[in-house]
C-alpha positions in Angstrom: 6.9 90.6 40.3 9.4 91.2 42.1 9.2 88.3 44.6 8.4 86.0 41.4 12.1 87.0 40.3 13.7 86.4 43.7 12.0 83.0 44.0 13.3 81.8 40.5 16.6 83.0 41.7 16.8 81.1 44.6 16.1 77.8 42.6 19.0 78.4 40.6 21.6 79.1 43.9 23.0 75.9 44.8 21.8 75.1 48.4 22.3 72.1 50.7 18.8 70.7 51.3 19.2 68.1 54.2 17.1 65.5 55.7 16.6 66.7 59.3 19.0 65.4 61.9 17.4 63.0 64.0 19.2 64.0 67.0 17.5 67.3 66.7 14.3 65.8 66.2 14.9 63.8 69.2 15.5 66.7 71.4 12.8 68.9 70.0 10.7 66.1 70.9 11.4 66.6 74.4 10.1 70.2 74.3 7.4 70.0 77.0 4.1 72.1 77.0 3.3 71.5 80.5 6.5 73.0 81.7 5.7 76.1 79.6 2.4 76.3 81.4 4.1 76.5 84.7 6.4 79.1 83.8 3.6 81.0 81.8 1.2 80.8 84.7 3.5 82.3 87.2 4.8 85.1 85.2 1.4 86.1 84.2 0.0 85.9 87.7 -0.8 88.9 89.7 2.0 88.4 92.0 4.5 89.7 89.0 2.3 93.0 88.8 2.7 92.9 84.7 6.3 92.9 85.1 6.9 96.7 84.6 10.7 97.5 84.1 12.3 98.9 87.1 9.2 98.3 89.0 8.6 95.7 91.5 7.2 93.0 89.0 10.3 93.5 86.8 12.2 92.9 89.8 10.4 89.5 90.7 10.4 88.6 87.1 14.4 89.2 86.6 14.8 86.8 90.2 12.7 84.4 88.7 14.3 83.9 85.5 17.7 83.9 86.9 16.7 80.9 89.7 15.1 79.1 86.8 18.3 79.5 84.5 20.4 78.5 87.9 18.0 75.7 88.9 18.6 73.9 85.6 22.2 74.4 85.6 22.7 76.8 82.7 25.5 79.2 83.6 25.1 83.0 84.0 26.1 84.6 80.8 27.8 87.9 82.2 31.2 87.0 84.0 29.4 84.7 86.6 26.3 86.7 86.7 22.7 86.6 85.0 22.5 90.4 85.4 22.9 92.8 82.9 22.0 96.4 84.3 20.9 98.6 81.6 21.9 101.8 82.9 18.4 103.0 83.3 17.7 105.5 86.0 14.7 106.7 88.4 14.4 110.4 88.4 13.1 111.5 91.9 11.4 115.3 91.6 9.4 117.6 93.3 8.1 121.0 92.8 9.0 123.4 95.5 12.3 124.8 93.6 10.8 127.9 92.0 11.3 131.6 92.8 10.0 134.5 91.5 11.3 137.9 92.9 10.9 136.4 96.2 7.2 136.3 95.6 5.8 133.8 98.1 3.1 132.3 96.2 0.4 130.2 97.5 -1.1 126.9 96.0 -3.2 128.6 93.3 -0.1 129.7 91.7 1.2 126.3 91.0 3.9 125.0 88.7 5.4 121.4 87.6 9.1 121.2 87.8 10.1 119.6 84.6 13.9 120.4 85.1 15.9 117.2 84.4 19.3 118.1 86.2 20.2 118.5 89.8 21.5 122.3 89.0 20.2 125.9 89.9 19.2 128.0 86.7 19.0 131.7 87.4 18.2 134.8 85.0 17.3 138.2 85.5 14.8 138.7 83.1 12.7 136.4 80.8 11.3 136.1 76.9 7.8 135.8 76.6 7.4 134.4 73.1 3.9 134.0 72.6 3.0 130.3 71.4 6.5 129.4 70.5 5.4 128.8 67.1 8.1 128.8 63.9 6.4 128.8 60.8 6.1 130.5 57.2 3.4 132.4 58.1 3.5 133.2 61.7 6.9 133.1 63.6 6.7 134.2 67.4 10.7 134.4 67.3 11.1 136.7 64.9 12.0 139.5 67.0 13.8 137.7 70.0 17.2 135.6 70.4 16.3 132.8 72.4 19.6 131.0 72.5 20.5 130.6 76.2 17.6 132.6 77.9 15.0 131.5 79.9 11.5 131.8 77.6 8.0 131.5 78.5 5.0 130.4 76.1 1.6 129.2 75.8 0.9 125.8 75.5 -2.2 125.9 73.6 -2.7 126.5 69.8 -3.7 130.0 68.7 -6.5 130.6 66.1 -6.9 134.0 64.4 -9.9 135.5 63.2 -9.7 134.1 59.7 -9.4 130.7 61.3 -5.9 129.5 60.4 -4.7 127.2 62.9 -1.1 128.0 63.8 -0.8 124.2 65.4 2.8 124.0 66.6 4.6 122.9 63.6 7.7 120.6 63.6 9.6 123.0 62.6 9.0 125.0 65.9 10.4 122.3 68.3 13.6 121.7 65.4 14.0 125.7 66.1 14.0 125.2 70.1 16.4 122.3 69.6 18.8 124.4 67.5 18.9 127.7 69.3 18.9 125.8 72.9 17.2 128.2 75.5 18.3 127.7 79.0 14.6 126.9 80.1 11.4 126.5 78.7 8.4 127.9 80.9 5.1 126.6 79.2 1.6 127.9 80.7 -1.0 125.1 80.8 -4.3 127.1 81.4 -6.0 123.4 82.5 -3.5 122.9 85.3 -4.3 121.3 88.1 -3.3 122.8 91.4 -0.5 121.2 93.4 1.2 121.8 97.1 4.0 119.3 97.1 3.5 117.3 94.1 6.7 114.8 93.1 6.9 111.7 91.5 9.5 109.1 90.4 9.9 108.6 86.3 12.3 105.9 84.8 14.7 107.5 82.2 16.1 105.3 79.5 18.7 108.0 78.1 20.8 110.6 79.4 18.8 113.9 79.8 22.1 116.2 80.0 21.4 117.3 76.5 17.5 118.0 77.1 16.5 121.5 77.5 15.1 121.8 81.0 11.2 122.3 81.2 8.6 123.7 83.5 4.9 123.9 83.4 3.1 126.9 85.3 -0.9 127.6 85.6 -2.4 130.8 84.0 -2.6 132.4 87.6 1.3 132.1 88.1 1.9 133.2 84.6 -0.2 136.1 85.0 2.1 137.3 87.9 5.4 136.7 85.6 3.4 138.9 83.0 2.6 141.7 85.5 5.4 144.1 83.9 3.7 143.9 80.3 0.1 145.0 81.8 -1.1 142.1 80.2 -2.7 138.5 81.1 -2.8 135.3 79.2 -6.1 135.6 78.3 -5.6 139.2 77.0 -2.7 138.3 75.0 -4.5 135.2 73.1 -7.3 137.7 72.4 -4.7 140.2 70.7 -3.4 137.1 68.6 -6.3 136.0 67.6 -7.4 139.5 66.3 -4.6 140.7 64.9 -2.3 137.4 64.1 0.8 139.4 65.1 3.5 137.8 67.6 3.4 139.2 71.1 7.1 138.5 71.7 8.3 140.3 74.8 11.1 141.0 77.0 10.2 140.7 80.9 12.7 142.2 83.3 12.2 139.5 86.6 14.5 137.5 88.3 13.6 133.8 88.1 15.2 130.8 89.8 14.9 127.0 89.0 16.2 124.3 91.2 16.4 120.9 89.4 16.4 119.5 92.8 16.5 115.9 91.2 17.8 113.0 92.8 18.8 109.7 90.3 19.0 106.2 91.5 19.1 103.0 89.6 16.0 101.5 88.1 17.1 98.1 88.6 16.4 97.7 85.0 18.3 94.3 84.0 18.6 92.1 81.1 18.7 88.5 82.2 21.7 86.3 80.4 22.3 82.6 80.2 25.2 80.9 78.5 25.4 77.7 76.8 29.2 77.0 76.0 29.8 75.1 72.2 32.5 73.0 71.4 34.5 73.2 68.3 33.0 76.5 67.2 32.4 77.8 70.7 33.7 81.4 69.8 30.9 81.3 67.4 27.3 82.8 69.0 23.9 82.1 68.6 21.8 84.4 70.5 17.6 83.3 71.3 15.8 86.3 73.0 12.7 86.8 74.5 11.9 90.4 76.3 10.6 89.5 79.9 8.8 92.8 80.5 5.4 93.8 80.0 3.1 97.1 80.7 3.2 96.7 84.6 0.6 98.1 87.1 -0.9 101.3 85.7 -3.9 103.1 87.6 -3.4 99.7 89.8 -4.5 97.9 87.1 -2.5 94.8 86.0 -1.7 94.2 82.9 -0.5 90.5 83.0 1.1 90.2 79.6 0.5 86.3 79.4 1.0 86.5 75.7 3.2 89.4 75.4 5.7 87.9 76.4 5.5 85.6 79.3 4.6 83.2 76.4 8.1 84.1 74.5 10.0 83.7 77.9 8.3 80.4 78.8 9.4 79.2 74.9 12.9 80.4 75.4 13.5 79.0 78.8 12.3 75.4 77.5 14.8 75.7 74.6 17.3 76.3 76.9 16.6 73.5 79.3 16.7 71.2 76.5 19.8 72.5 75.1 21.4 72.0 78.5 20.1 68.5 78.8 21.7 67.8 75.1 25.2 69.0 76.4 24.9 67.2 79.5 24.1 64.1 77.4 27.3 65.1 75.3 25.0 66.1 72.4 25.8 69.9 73.3 26.0 72.8 70.5 28.9 73.3 68.5 28.5 77.2 68.7 27.9 78.7 71.9 24.1 79.8 72.4 23.5 83.1 74.4 20.0 83.1 76.0 19.2 86.4 76.4 15.9 88.0 78.2 15.9 92.0 77.3 14.2 94.5 79.6 12.1 97.4 78.6 11.2 96.2 75.3 8.0 97.9 75.7 9.6 100.9 76.7 11.4 101.6 73.3 13.8 98.3 72.9 16.0 99.6 75.2 17.2 96.2 76.9 18.2 94.8 73.7 19.8 98.0 72.5 21.7 98.4 75.5 23.2 94.4 75.0 23.7 95.8 71.1 25.8 98.8 72.3 27.7 96.7 75.2 27.8 93.2 74.1 29.2 90.3 76.3 30.3 88.3 73.2 31.1 89.6 70.0 28.7 90.8 67.5 31.1 90.2 64.6 31.0 86.6 65.8 27.5 86.2 66.2 25.7 84.7 63.4 22.3 84.9 64.4 19.4 86.4 66.5 16.3 84.5 66.7 13.6 86.2 68.8 10.2 84.6 70.3 7.6 87.6 70.9 4.0 86.5 71.7 3.7 82.8 70.4 0.7 81.9 72.6 -2.6 83.0 70.8 -4.5 82.7 67.5 -4.2 86.2 65.7 -7.0 87.7 64.0 -6.1 86.2 60.5 -6.2 82.8 61.9 -9.3 83.3 63.9 -11.3 80.7 61.7 -8.4 78.3 60.7 -6.4 76.4 63.0 -3.0 77.0 65.1 -0.8 75.3 62.8 1.1 78.5 61.6 3.5 81.0 62.9 4.6 84.4 61.5 8.6 84.6 60.2 8.9 88.4 60.9 12.3 89.6 59.1 13.8 91.8 56.4 14.6 91.2 53.3 18.4 92.6 53.3 18.9 92.6 57.3 18.1 89.0 58.1 20.7 86.8 56.0 18.5 83.8 54.4 17.0 82.7 57.8 13.9 82.2 56.2 15.4 79.9 53.6 16.6 78.0 56.8 13.4 77.8 58.4 11.5 76.7 55.6 14.0 73.6 54.9 13.7 72.6 58.5 9.9 72.9 58.4 9.4 70.8 55.4 11.3 68.1 57.2 9.8 68.2 60.5 6.4 70.2 61.6 5.1 71.4 58.0 3.6 74.7 60.0 2.1 77.5 57.8 4.8 80.0 57.5 3.4 83.3 57.3 5.4 86.3 55.7 2.7 88.8 56.2 5.1 91.2 58.7 8.2 90.4 56.5 9.7 93.7 55.5 9.9 95.5 53.3 6.4 95.7 52.4 5.1 95.3 56.2 3.1 98.4 56.3 3.1 98.3 60.3 6.9 97.7 60.5 6.8 94.5 62.5 10.7 94.0 62.3 11.3 97.2 63.8 9.2 96.7 66.8 10.9 93.9 68.7 14.3 93.3 70.0 15.7 91.3 66.9 15.9 94.7 65.2 18.9 95.9 67.4 20.6 92.8 66.4 20.0 93.4 62.8 21.2 97.3 63.2 24.4 95.8 64.0 24.4 93.4 60.9 23.5 90.5 62.8 21.2 88.1 60.7 17.9 88.1 62.8 14.4 86.9 62.7 11.2 86.7 65.1 8.9 84.0 65.7 5.3 85.4 66.5 1.6 84.0 66.3 0.8 87.8 65.8 -1.5 90.3 67.5 -5.0 89.5 68.8 -8.2 91.4 70.4 -6.2 91.5 74.0 -3.0 92.9 72.9 -1.6 95.6 75.3 -4.8 95.1 77.3 -5.6 93.7 80.9 -7.5 91.1 79.3 -4.2 89.2 78.0 -4.4 86.5 80.7 -3.2 82.9 81.2 -6.2 81.2 80.5 -6.5 82.4 77.1 -3.2 81.0 76.0 -3.3 78.3 73.0 -0.2 75.9 74.6 -0.8 73.4 71.9 0.0 76.6 69.0 2.8 77.7 71.4 4.3 74.3 71.8 4.4 73.7 67.8 6.3 77.1 67.6 8.6 76.6 70.0 9.6 73.0 68.5 10.3 74.7 64.9 12.2 77.6 66.8 14.4 74.8 68.6 15.0 73.4 65.3 16.1 76.3 63.8 18.6 76.9 67.1 19.8 73.6 66.7 20.6 74.2 62.9 22.5 77.4 63.7 24.6 75.9 66.5 25.5 73.0 64.9 25.8 73.4 61.1 29.0 73.2 59.5 30.6 76.8 58.2 30.0 75.9 54.3 26.2 75.5 54.8 25.9 79.2 56.1 28.5 80.3 53.1 26.0 78.6 50.4 23.0 80.7 52.4 25.2 84.1 52.2 25.7 83.6 48.8 21.9 83.2 47.9 21.5 86.3 50.5 24.1 88.4 48.4 22.3 87.7 45.3 18.9 88.6 46.6 20.1 92.0 47.9 21.6 92.6 44.8 18.4 91.9 42.8 16.4 93.9 45.4 18.8 97.1 45.1 18.8 97.2 41.3 15.1 96.1 40.5 
């Protein structure tokens, strides 16, 4: 019922309905699917190793896109550089940095160093806190103060004789965060034996606020527990039998050495820039994340649809806009061509740009994001490819969908599907791709996609399965939206803005 009322409201709001600009239609016709095929085939090849952020394939991807923009004479968007480093780090760490009363442990006394800092942490005692559970019915912390202390806990779940499962409750982690122990030692009974284990990990956030952690095997845990006269198995049995927390202080000297090294992860956004004319100090962003899942367990996840298809679309749009500018038909507003890194890791590339914008966000009128436009979704398998999902949010996207509807009606006439429009989208699609970080900063934002399919995030998402005809149609519609956003008079957006304000008022009051 709410949707019906909103639809009627839009009919009452005066909006300029336009016949599609012939110049826009001319340049839209230059969108070439054969160019998109070449780009997509290259990015989705095994050579690029799944385009993992911070990995070899990710670096190759950044170089390829940068060279493409340079070849098309599209200027760099970051003070003469195509690169915006997003500040991610590679942490290299090793195991041999743990000391226990000068005990010379052997390989079957094993642990894994999860300490996040380049520091040495020492203590003349530690607190054993059972399973580290904090709840209304069972509390391992009731007799100890863990603030600033080295603590050790079992990493499994206690079950008493009554069958009550004291699974780690969210409050337990909240309690640990609030009390901030110096180090957490977690005992893993299924621990493998390591002798000189070390590995690299990419970090997208500063770890200085995290609590250092260590994983130890049962044998080493029993060595630590020696002063209590009990073993891990005995303690687990007592908890199961009595339901009582076994927290106790243990007098032992323990030393932990972080022994970490932090290096630049070479995680980069790629940014091109097409300067506008009379409205050049206003900006439109078109984006497509360039990363995918990399090469886990030596299996390449090529990510042809996700998101080599989006990258090929944005590069083709940028090429045609650059051609229009060269021919004296360039955009009035400046167009930022953004390829974020680390979308698959948590939208970190677009988040970094939104927090460190190269162009004022308050003068950025829209973000159009393209993410997966090269396949046919589950819902359209028995239909044609003449559709596109518009992913937006009623109160965070301006009236971009209304603008797309007008453009589509006068041009391609695709089926515009709002299945993933929020609120109402149970899978929260709007918050799962890069436009979300712009919307969070108040920039009207929308995503074009063809939706999920059976090869989504699988190594079978390959070039051979791409539907280039469908991708070509969606790319042309996205181009026409970008053209309109970059060239329309301010009055047109003011009319749209009035409609959106009315829409938001109705949603909030209904």
